[in-house]
C-alpha positions, 0 to 999 in steps of 0.5 A, spaced: 500 500 500 505 504 501 508 503 495 502 504 491 501 511 495 508 513 493 507 511 486 501 516 486 505 521 489 510 521 483 505 521 478 501 527 480 508 530 482 510 529 475 503 531 472 504 538 476 511 539 474 509 538 466 503 542 467 507 548 470 513 547 466 509 548 459 505 554 462 512 557 464 514 556 457 508 557 453 505 563 457 507 568 462 505 569 469 499 573 467 497 567 462 499 571 456 503 568 450 511 569 450 514 571 444 521 569 444 526 574 440 533 572 439 537 578 437 544 582 439 545 586 445 546 592 441 539 590 438 535 589 444 539 595 448 535 601 451 538 605 445 537 600 440 530 598 436 528 593 441 525 596 446 520 600 441 519 594 437 517 590 444 512 596 446 509 597 440 508 590 439 505 588 446 500 594 445 496 590 439 498 582 440 495 581 447 502 577 449 509 579 452 515 580 448 521 576 451 528 578 448 534 573 449 541 576 447 543 571 441 551 573 442 555 571 436 551 568 430 555 562 430 554 561 437 546 562 435 546 557 430 549 552 434 544 554 440 538 553 435 540 546 433 541 543 440 535 546 443 530 545 438 523 546 440 525 546 447 529 553 446 522 556 443 525 561 439 520 565 435 524 570 432 531 570 430 535 577 428 542 578 426 544 573 421 548 576 415 549 573 408 555 569 410 551 566 415 545 564 411 548 557 408 550 555 415 543 557 418 540 552 413 544 546 415 540 542 420 535 548 421 528 550 417 525 557 417 518 559 416 516 561 409 513 568 410 509 572 405 512 578 403 509 579 396 506 586 399 512 589 401 516 594 397 523 592 398 529 597 396 532 595 389 539 592 393 534 587 397 530 584 391 535 580 388 536 576 395 529 574 397 529 568 393 535 565 396 532 564 403 526 564 408 530 569 412 528 576 410 533 582 410 531 587 415 537 592 414 543 593 410 549 598 409 555 599 404 562 598 408 568 602 407 574 606 411 571 612 415 576 617 416 576 625 419 577 630 414 581 634 418 586 628 418 587 628 411 590 633 405 587 629 400 582 623 402 585 616 399 581 614 393 583 607 392 586 601 396 593 602 394 593 609 397 592 606 404 599 603 404 602 611 404 608 611 410 604 617 414 598 612 415 603 607 418 599 604 425 593 609 423 588 604 421 584 599 424 580 593 421 576 588 424 578 580 425 575 576 420 575 570 425 570 574 430 567 580 426 562 580 420 565 587 417 572 584 418 570 578 414 566 582 409 573 586 408 577 579 407 572 576 402 571 583 398 579 583 397 579 576 395 573 577 390 577 584 387 584 581 387 584 574 387 586 570 393 594 570 392 594 578 390 589 579 396 594 576 401 600 579 398 596 586 399 594 584 406 601 583 408 603 590 406 597 592 409 599 589 416 604 594 417 599 600 416 595 597 422 594 599 429 591 592 430 585 587 428 580 589 433 575 583 435 569 587 434 566 592 430 565 596 436 572 595 439 575 598 432 570 604 432 571 606 439 579 606 437 577 611 432 572 615 436 578 616 441 582 618 435 587 613 437 587 611 429 585 615 423 582 610 419 577 605 421 573 599 416 566 601 418 559 602 415 558 608 410 552 610 415 557 611 421 558 618 419 550 619 420 551 617 427 557 622 428 552 628 425 546 626 429 549 623 436 556 628 436 554 634 432 560 632 428 560 633 420 568 632 419 567 624 419 566 621 412 566 614 408 571 614 403 569 612 396 574 608 393 574 606 385 574 599 387 567 600 390 565 597 397 562 591 399 555 591 402 552 587 408 545 585 409 542 583 416 537 578 416 531 575 421 527 569 421 522 565 424 525 558 425 520 552 424 521 550 432 517 556 434 512 555 439 508 562 438 509 561 430 504 566 428 506 571 433 513 571 431 511 572 423 507 578 426 513 581 429 517 580 423 511 583 419 511 589 424 519 590 423 518 590 415 512 596 416 514 603 415 514 605 422 518 599 424 523 600 419 524 607 421 526 605 428 531 600 425 534 605 421 534 611 426 537 606 432 541 601 428 544 606 423 543 602 417 539 603 411 532 600 411 530 594 407 523 597 404 522 603 400 519 610 402 523 610 409 530 614 408 527 619 403 528 626 406 532 624 412 540 624 412 540 617 410 
């Protein structure tokens, strides 16, 4: 009899725990569903677009938005693979075009209808490649302060001038998306052998390979270097935040690489419909305006940047 009672206690305890954890996972304490959004720390920080998107979405969804810091994209992909449905990501932000293939290995993404969205021309050609959707983009180049130069460099070879020795910072391609963009762009321009020949020369000019974009740009802002590889929208940040009109992006005769940032709803989502609605809000003109002004990147859709510094 004692064994039977102990068995019943275990059964009911198991049922209670299962119910509790299901409620804790699928809904908040107030019973509303929780939309789990994985994004970078800069995206979800108080100065990023995350807080506004959360506030606006919660006004209409009868749900709660819960952000989780996704850290590095490679770590995020591994996390999504390992956690599967137990992780419960409903929306994921922060992949670039080089992450797309990896993001599809062992992972499936919901197809979200975007036929009624008027994307910028720079975005249209990328839409058929993946169920992941671009939400912003920018061209990259070297960013400088005009007073530091008598004549602004116009090609890559001019970065090898003696006066720039130790005055350039670029990001490490192993840990930073802009750094990888630079390396692959250089290989595309010159071929692998000549690209690495140029890099050996450029290494003498470098202050350092920074582990991240923020570290690299911080060195530039502190005037420890004269040049940083960054986004062509960085001067807009300086104009708005620092009232500084001296910062410009170089226009190089070789052209510049372009980076796109993607979002998506994984097939392992718990609140898939709400996740898709969140993506749709990000693609609205209001959502894109916030992305543009908080991320300092170009919007993915038309009719947003017109009449602005962008």
